C-alpha positions as CSV (number, residue, x, y, z in Angstrom):
1,M,75.8,78.8,-86.6
2,E,78.7,80.3,-88.3
3,K,79.9,82.1,-85.4
4,L,79.7,78.9,-83.4
5,S,81.8,77.0,-85.9
6,F,84.6,80.1,-86.0
7,L,84.9,79.8,-82.3
8,N,84.9,76.2,-82.0
9,E,87.6,76.4,-84.4
10,I,89.8,78.7,-82.2
11,V,89.0,76.3,-78.9
12,V,90.1,73.3,-81.1
13,D,93.4,74.8,-82.0
14,Q,94.0,76.1,-78.6
15,R,93.2,72.7,-77.3
16,A,95.5,70.9,-79.6
17,F,98.3,73.4,-78.8
18,F,98.1,72.9,-75.1
19,K,98.4,69.1,-75.8
20,K,101.4,69.6,-77.5
21,G,103.0,70.5,-73.9
22,V,104.9,73.6,-75.1
23,L,103.3,75.5,-72.1
24,L,104.7,73.2,-69.7
25,D,108.1,75.1,-70.3
26,I,108.1,77.8,-67.6
27,N,110.6,79.8,-69.7
28,Y,108.1,79.8,-72.6
29,R,105.4,81.1,-70.2
30,K,107.6,84.1,-68.9
31,E,108.4,84.9,-72.6
32,L,104.5,85.3,-73.4
33,L,104.2,87.5,-70.1
34,L,107.1,89.7,-70.8
35,K,105.8,90.0,-74.6
36,L,102.5,90.9,-73.0
37,K,104.1,93.5,-70.8
38,T,106.1,94.9,-73.6
39,I,103.1,95.3,-76.1
40,I,101.1,97.0,-73.5
41,N,103.9,99.5,-72.7
42,Q,104.4,100.1,-76.4
43,N,100.6,100.9,-76.8
44,E,100.0,102.8,-73.8
45,S,98.9,106.0,-75.8
46,F,96.4,104.0,-77.6
47,L,94.9,102.4,-74.7
48,Y,94.7,105.9,-72.9
49,D,93.0,107.0,-76.0
50,A,90.4,104.3,-76.2
51,I,89.3,104.5,-72.7
52,K,89.0,108.2,-72.8
53,M,86.5,107.8,-75.8
54,D,84.6,105.3,-73.8
55,F,84.0,107.3,-70.9
56,G,86.4,109.9,-70.3
57,K,88.8,108.4,-68.0
58,S,92.2,110.0,-67.7
59,A,95.6,108.6,-68.3
60,F,96.3,109.0,-64.9
61,E,93.4,107.4,-63.5
62,T,93.9,104.3,-66.3
63,F,97.6,103.9,-65.3
64,A,97.0,103.9,-61.7
65,T,93.8,101.7,-61.6
66,E,94.4,99.5,-64.5
67,L,97.9,99.4,-66.4
68,S,99.8,99.5,-63.3
69,L,98.2,96.6,-61.6
70,I,98.5,94.6,-65.1
71,Y,102.2,95.3,-65.0
72,A,102.6,94.3,-61.1
73,E,100.9,91.1,-61.9
74,I,103.3,90.3,-64.6
75,D,106.2,91.3,-62.6
76,Y,105.1,88.9,-59.7
77,F,104.8,86.1,-61.9
78,L,108.1,86.8,-63.7
79,K,109.6,86.6,-60.3
80,N,107.7,83.9,-58.5
81,L,106.5,81.4,-61.4
82,N,109.5,79.0,-60.9
83,K,108.7,78.9,-57.3
84,L,105.1,78.6,-57.6
85,A,105.2,76.0,-60.3
86,K,107.4,73.6,-58.5
87,P,106.3,70.4,-57.2
88,K,105.5,70.6,-53.3
89,S,106.4,68.1,-50.8
90,V,104.0,67.0,-48.2
91,A,104.2,64.9,-45.1
92,T,103.1,61.1,-45.7
93,N,101.1,59.5,-43.0
94,L,102.0,56.4,-41.1
95,A,99.7,54.1,-43.1
96,N,101.6,55.1,-46.4
97,Q,105.2,54.5,-45.2
98,L,107.5,53.7,-46.6
99,G,106.5,56.5,-49.4
100,K,106.8,60.2,-50.2
101,S,103.9,62.7,-51.3
102,K,103.9,65.7,-53.7
103,I,101.5,68.0,-55.2
104,Y,101.8,69.1,-58.6
105,T,100.3,72.0,-60.5
106,E,98.7,71.3,-63.9
107,A,96.9,73.9,-65.9
108,Y,93.4,73.1,-66.7
109,G,94.0,73.6,-70.7
110,A,91.8,75.7,-72.9
111,V,90.5,78.9,-70.5
112,L,87.7,81.5,-71.3
113,V,87.9,84.5,-69.8
114,I,85.0,87.3,-69.9
115,G,85.8,90.6,-68.9
116,A,83.9,93.5,-67.5
117,W,83.3,97.3,-68.7
118,N,84.0,99.4,-65.9
119,Y,87.9,98.6,-65.8
120,P,88.1,97.3,-69.3
121,Y,91.9,96.7,-69.3
122,Q,92.3,95.4,-65.8
123,L,89.1,93.1,-65.6
124,S,90.2,91.4,-69.0
125,L,94.0,91.1,-68.7
126,L,94.5,90.4,-65.0
127,P,92.9,87.0,-65.2
128,A,94.6,86.2,-68.6
129,V,98.1,86.9,-67.0
130,S,97.2,84.4,-64.2
131,A,95.7,81.8,-66.8
132,L,98.9,82.2,-69.1
133,A,101.4,82.0,-65.9
134,A,99.6,78.9,-64.9
135,G,99.9,77.1,-68.3
136,N,96.7,77.6,-70.0
137,T,95.7,78.8,-73.4
138,V,93.3,82.0,-73.2
139,L,90.3,83.0,-75.2
140,L,89.2,86.5,-74.0
141,K,86.2,88.3,-74.6
142,P,86.3,91.9,-73.2
143,S,82.9,93.6,-72.4
144,E,81.4,95.4,-75.6
145,I,80.0,98.2,-73.3
146,A,83.4,99.8,-73.3
147,F,83.8,99.4,-77.0
148,Q,86.9,101.3,-78.2
149,S,88.8,99.7,-75.3
150,A,87.8,96.3,-76.3
151,L,88.9,97.0,-79.9
152,I,92.2,98.1,-78.8
153,I,92.7,95.0,-76.8
154,E,91.8,92.9,-79.6
155,K,94.1,94.6,-81.8
156,I,97.3,94.4,-79.7
157,I,96.8,90.8,-78.6
158,N,95.8,89.3,-82.0
159,E,98.5,91.1,-83.7
160,N,100.9,90.0,-81.3
161,F,100.0,86.3,-80.2
162,P,99.5,83.2,-82.0
163,K,95.8,82.6,-82.2
164,E,96.3,78.9,-80.4
165,V,97.9,80.7,-77.6
166,F,96.0,84.0,-76.6
167,H,93.3,85.4,-78.8
168,V,90.4,87.9,-78.3
169,V,87.0,87.9,-79.9
170,N,84.6,91.0,-79.5
171,G,80.9,90.9,-79.6
172,G,77.7,91.4,-77.4
173,V,75.2,88.9,-75.9
174,A,75.2,86.7,-78.9
175,M,78.9,86.4,-78.8
176,A,78.9,85.6,-75.3
177,T,75.9,83.2,-75.7
178,A,77.9,81.4,-78.5
179,L,80.9,80.9,-76.4
180,L,78.9,79.5,-73.5
181,K,77.9,76.7,-76.0
182,I,81.4,75.6,-76.2
183,R,83.1,73.2,-73.8
184,F,86.2,75.0,-72.2
185,D,88.4,73.5,-69.4
186,K,87.7,76.8,-67.1
187,I,85.9,79.7,-67.2
188,F,86.5,83.1,-65.4
189,F,83.8,85.7,-65.5
190,T,83.6,89.3,-64.2
191,G,80.3,91.1,-64.3
192,S,76.8,91.0,-62.3
193,P,75.5,88.2,-60.3
194,Q,72.4,87.9,-62.7
195,V,74.8,87.1,-65.6
196,G,77.0,85.2,-63.3
197,K,74.3,82.7,-62.6
198,I,73.7,82.4,-66.6
199,V,77.6,81.6,-66.8
200,Y,77.4,79.2,-64.2
201,K,74.4,77.3,-65.5
202,A,76.3,77.0,-68.9
203,A,79.5,75.7,-67.4
204,A,77.2,73.1,-65.4
205,E,76.4,71.5,-68.9
206,Y,80.1,70.2,-69.0
207,L,81.0,70.3,-65.2
208,T,83.4,72.8,-66.1
209,P,85.1,74.8,-63.3
210,V,84.4,78.5,-63.0
211,T,85.3,81.6,-61.2
212,L,82.9,84.3,-60.6
213,E,83.9,87.9,-59.9
214,L,80.5,89.5,-59.1
215,G,79.4,92.2,-57.0
216,G,76.7,93.6,-54.3
217,K,76.2,96.3,-52.2
218,S,79.6,97.0,-50.3
219,P,79.0,98.5,-46.9
220,T,81.1,101.1,-45.0
221,I,80.6,101.8,-41.4
222,V,82.0,105.1,-39.7
223,T,82.0,104.9,-35.9
224,Q,82.2,107.5,-33.2
225,S,85.7,106.6,-32.6
226,A,86.9,107.2,-36.3
227,N,89.1,110.1,-37.5
228,L,86.4,111.7,-39.5
229,K,88.8,113.6,-41.8
230,V,90.6,110.5,-43.0
231,A,87.6,108.5,-43.0
232,A,85.8,111.1,-45.3
233,R,88.9,111.7,-47.8
234,R,89.3,107.9,-48.2
235,I,85.6,107.0,-48.7
236,V,85.1,110.3,-51.2
237,W,88.2,108.8,-53.2
238,G,87.1,105.3,-53.0
239,K,83.5,106.0,-53.7
240,F,84.0,108.5,-56.6
241,L,86.9,106.8,-58.2
242,N,85.8,105.9,-62.0
243,A,82.3,107.9,-61.0
244,G,81.5,105.0,-58.6
245,Q,81.6,102.6,-61.5
246,T,83.6,100.2,-59.3
247,C,82.4,96.6,-58.0
248,I,84.4,97.5,-54.5
249,A,83.4,101.2,-54.1
250,P,81.6,101.8,-50.9
251,D,77.9,101.4,-51.7
252,Y,76.3,103.1,-48.9
253,I,77.5,104.4,-45.3
254,Y,76.6,103.8,-41.9
255,V,77.6,106.5,-39.8
256,H,77.1,107.0,-36.2
257,H,74.5,109.4,-35.2
258,S,76.8,111.3,-32.7
259,V,79.4,112.0,-35.5
260,K,76.8,112.2,-38.3
261,K,76.9,116.1,-39.2
262,E,80.7,116.7,-38.8
263,F,81.2,113.5,-41.0
264,I,78.8,114.8,-43.8
265,E,80.7,118.2,-43.6
266,E,84.1,116.5,-44.1
267,I,82.3,114.6,-46.9
268,I,81.3,117.5,-48.9
269,K,84.6,119.3,-48.2
270,H,86.6,116.6,-49.6
271,I,84.3,116.4,-52.5
272,K,84.9,120.0,-53.4
273,A,88.7,119.5,-52.8
274,F,89.1,116.8,-55.1
275,Q,87.5,119.0,-58.2
276,Y,85.1,116.2,-59.7
277,T,84.2,118.5,-62.6
278,P,83.2,117.6,-66.1
279,D,86.5,117.1,-68.5
280,S,88.8,117.2,-65.6
281,E,91.7,114.4,-64.9
282,N,89.8,113.7,-61.9
283,Y,86.4,112.2,-62.8
284,T,85.0,110.1,-65.4
285,Y,81.4,109.9,-67.2
286,I,78.8,107.2,-66.9
287,I,79.5,104.5,-69.2
288,N,76.3,104.9,-71.4
289,K,72.7,106.2,-71.6
290,H,71.0,103.1,-70.2
291,H,73.2,103.3,-66.8
292,F,73.0,107.2,-66.7
293,D,69.2,106.9,-66.8
294,R,69.1,103.8,-64.4
295,L,71.0,106.0,-62.0
296,L,68.9,109.0,-62.1
297,A,66.1,106.8,-61.3
298,L,67.8,105.7,-58.2
299,M,67.9,109.6,-56.6
300,D,65.3,110.9,-54.2
301,S,65.4,114.6,-54.8
302,N,64.0,115.0,-51.3
303,K,66.7,113.2,-49.9
304,I,69.7,114.6,-51.8
305,I,71.6,117.3,-49.7
306,Y,74.5,117.7,-52.2
307,G,74.9,117.3,-55.9
308,G,72.3,115.7,-58.0
309,N,73.2,117.8,-61.2
310,A,73.2,115.8,-64.3
311,N,74.2,116.2,-68.2
312,P,72.5,113.8,-70.5
313,D,74.5,115.0,-73.4
314,V,77.6,113.5,-72.0
315,C,76.3,111.0,-69.3
316,F,77.9,113.3,-66.5
317,I,76.6,112.9,-63.0
318,E,78.0,114.7,-60.2
319,P,79.1,113.3,-56.8
320,T,75.7,113.2,-54.9
321,I,74.9,112.7,-51.3
322,M,71.5,111.5,-49.9
323,D,70.8,111.7,-46.3
324,N,68.2,109.9,-44.1
325,V,68.0,107.1,-46.2
326,N,66.5,103.7,-45.2
327,W,66.3,100.2,-46.6
328,E,63.0,100.9,-48.0
329,D,64.5,103.6,-50.4
330,K,65.0,102.6,-53.9
331,I,68.6,103.5,-53.9
332,M,69.1,100.4,-51.3
333,Q,67.3,98.0,-53.3
334,E,70.3,97.3,-55.9
335,E,74.0,97.6,-56.2
336,I,74.3,101.5,-57.2
337,F,77.5,101.4,-59.3
338,G,77.7,105.1,-59.6
339,P,78.5,108.6,-58.0
340,I,75.6,108.5,-55.5
341,L,76.4,108.1,-51.6
342,P,73.3,107.2,-49.5
343,I,73.8,107.8,-45.6
344,L,72.2,105.9,-43.0
345,V,72.6,106.5,-39.2
346,Y,73.1,104.1,-36.4
347,Q,73.4,104.0,-32.7
348,D,73.9,100.2,-32.1
349,L,76.8,98.8,-33.9
350,E,75.5,95.2,-33.2
351,E,72.3,96.3,-35.1
352,V,74.3,97.4,-38.2
353,F,76.0,94.1,-38.3
354,K,72.7,92.1,-38.2
355,T,71.2,94.3,-41.0
356,I,74.3,93.7,-43.1
357,D,74.1,89.9,-42.4
358,S,70.8,89.6,-43.1
359,N,71.5,90.7,-46.9
360,E,73.5,89.3,-49.4
361,K,77.2,88.6,-48.8
362,P,79.2,91.8,-50.4
363,L,82.2,91.7,-52.4
364,S,83.8,94.3,-50.1
365,A,83.2,96.0,-46.5
366,Y,84.7,98.9,-44.8
367,I,84.9,100.1,-41.4
368,F,86.5,103.1,-39.9
369,T,87.1,102.9,-36.2
370,S,89.8,103.4,-33.5
371,D,88.4,101.0,-31.3
372,N,90.0,97.5,-31.5
373,E,86.8,95.7,-30.1
374,D,85.2,97.1,-33.3
375,K,87.5,96.1,-35.6
376,D,87.2,92.7,-34.2
377,L,83.6,92.3,-34.5
378,F,83.6,93.6,-37.8
379,V,85.9,90.7,-39.0
380,K,84.1,88.2,-37.0
381,Q,80.5,88.9,-37.3
382,L,80.5,89.9,-41.0
383,S,81.0,87.8,-44.1
384,F,82.6,89.4,-47.3
385,G,84.8,88.6,-50.0
386,G,87.6,91.2,-48.7
387,A,87.7,94.4,-46.5
388,C,89.6,97.0,-45.4
389,I,89.7,98.8,-41.9
390,N,90.4,102.5,-42.1
391,D,90.5,102.6,-45.8
392,T,88.6,101.7,-49.0
393,I,89.5,99.7,-52.1
394,M,93.3,99.3,-51.5
395,H,93.1,95.8,-50.5
396,V,92.8,95.1,-54.3
397,S,96.4,96.4,-54.8
398,N,98.3,93.8,-52.8
399,P,98.8,90.7,-54.6
400,N,99.5,88.7,-51.4
401,L,95.7,89.0,-50.6
402,P,93.2,86.9,-52.8
403,F,90.6,89.0,-54.3
404,G,87.2,87.5,-55.0
405,G,83.6,87.4,-53.6
406,V,81.4,84.8,-51.5
407,G,78.0,83.7,-51.8
408,N,76.2,86.2,-54.1
409,S,79.3,88.5,-54.6
410,G,81.1,85.4,-56.4
411,M,83.1,82.3,-56.0
412,G,87.0,81.9,-56.2
413,S,89.7,84.2,-56.2
414,Y,92.7,85.6,-57.9
415,H,95.5,88.2,-57.9
416,G,99.1,86.7,-57.4
417,K,99.5,83.4,-55.9
418,Y,95.7,83.0,-56.0
419,G,95.4,83.6,-59.5
420,F,97.8,80.8,-60.3
421,D,96.1,78.4,-58.1
422,T,92.8,79.6,-59.7
423,F,94.0,78.5,-63.0
424,S,95.8,75.2,-62.0
425,H,94.5,72.0,-61.0
426,K,96.3,70.6,-57.7
427,K,97.4,66.9,-58.7
428,S,98.2,64.7,-55.7
429,V,100.9,62.0,-56.2
430,L,102.1,59.5,-53.6
431,E,105.0,57.4,-54.6
432,K,105.7,54.0,-52.5
433,R,108.6,52.1,-52.3
434,I,108.5,48.4,-53.0
435,I,110.1,47.3,-50.1
436,G,109.1,47.4,-46.4
437,E,105.2,47.3,-46.8
438,P,103.2,45.7,-43.6
439,K,100.9,43.0,-45.0
440,I,98.1,44.3,-42.6
441,K,95.8,45.8,-45.3
442,Y,95.7,42.3,-47.1
443,P,93.3,39.5,-46.7
444,P,92.7,37.6,-45.0
445,Y,91.3,40.1,-42.3
446,T,91.3,39.1,-38.6
447,S,90.5,40.8,-35.4
448,S,94.4,41.4,-34.7
449,K,94.7,43.4,-38.3
450,K,91.5,45.3,-37.4
451,K,93.3,46.4,-34.0
452,W,96.4,47.5,-35.8
453,I,94.7,49.4,-38.5
454,E,92.6,51.3,-35.4
455,K,96.0,52.3,-34.3
456,L,97.4,53.4,-37.6
457,I,94.5,55.0,-39.2
């Protein structure tokens, strides 16, 4: 009860501040964003140390996959915020002449952002950046699983921002449960579909709009026309980045039977070349013992053709390939979220599309092919959040593309303009002149007026 009271006080203060209208000032919002960029930059060494303690992520990978994206998002808004916030004039139909129509963007108000542990900086701060850019206040709860990363986020934000504008609270399930009992004007959640349903249900109590960034089993298809060297290199990088703990990582591979042997050889060659070893700059540990044990339970030793070694003392699992996998195997029953790569074989691409389509819609999907017809069918026949053709993961780095899921993999999107839209209400305004109005819409109604209405509308 005490925790709920404390959180309620923060939200009351944030909503009161929002109603003062200070955040209507675009220059003020830019100052907030520039301040955030500055304090992240000033604290980079502490951010690197914290995430290293959580699961051994190197400074290189932390910058490349987390901080660089946050910096780029802030820069995008510093450059484009005036244009994004400007009212947009749209055409006015004949029935509303003489008049003019505009769409205004309006911030929701007090926003709750719940981050995820696998990219603890990016997945907490990117949505917060979008929310602030749109003119909202933000209460952020990072994931407690990446504990040290959550602590440093709390420290650098709460020491540098007014509580009523941007504040961080830390805690586990009890904290999240308490937060979801409070009425917010918008909730943004990143995590599993199971928890996403809990968030969605809690939001429904107040009809609070939500954005859910979830996950799923993201398929990768390698056709007989693919450049196998390029495909293997890009799949290995995308799959084993962050030790596979990436929501858009290739979850499993469908490879054409005619190129399977050569493809697997290329995969193994690139795993070796990338030096995914303990204590290297190239690889991370599994976040905790729970996830470590879960991943080991998904492995079938009879189907492992490469890797499979693990060290429970440091939660290390080496890149592992499983062959001759089918949909009855345990590895195919849930999102893997780790460095295990199951390989399935196919002969008919249409059948692959049907199989993928019969499962939950994935957050991402990938295909490697040189055949334009394959590319076209891939886009038309599969439903997914986002995709790459002849690459993996990199679509997330383009701020001009919306990032988000569909169906079981989420709802709503963000990044760049789409993040601004996610945290903004579009307010429609029609302004009419007081002269020149036809009397056709007013009683008494006649058959002649009806005919004119039919022509006008």
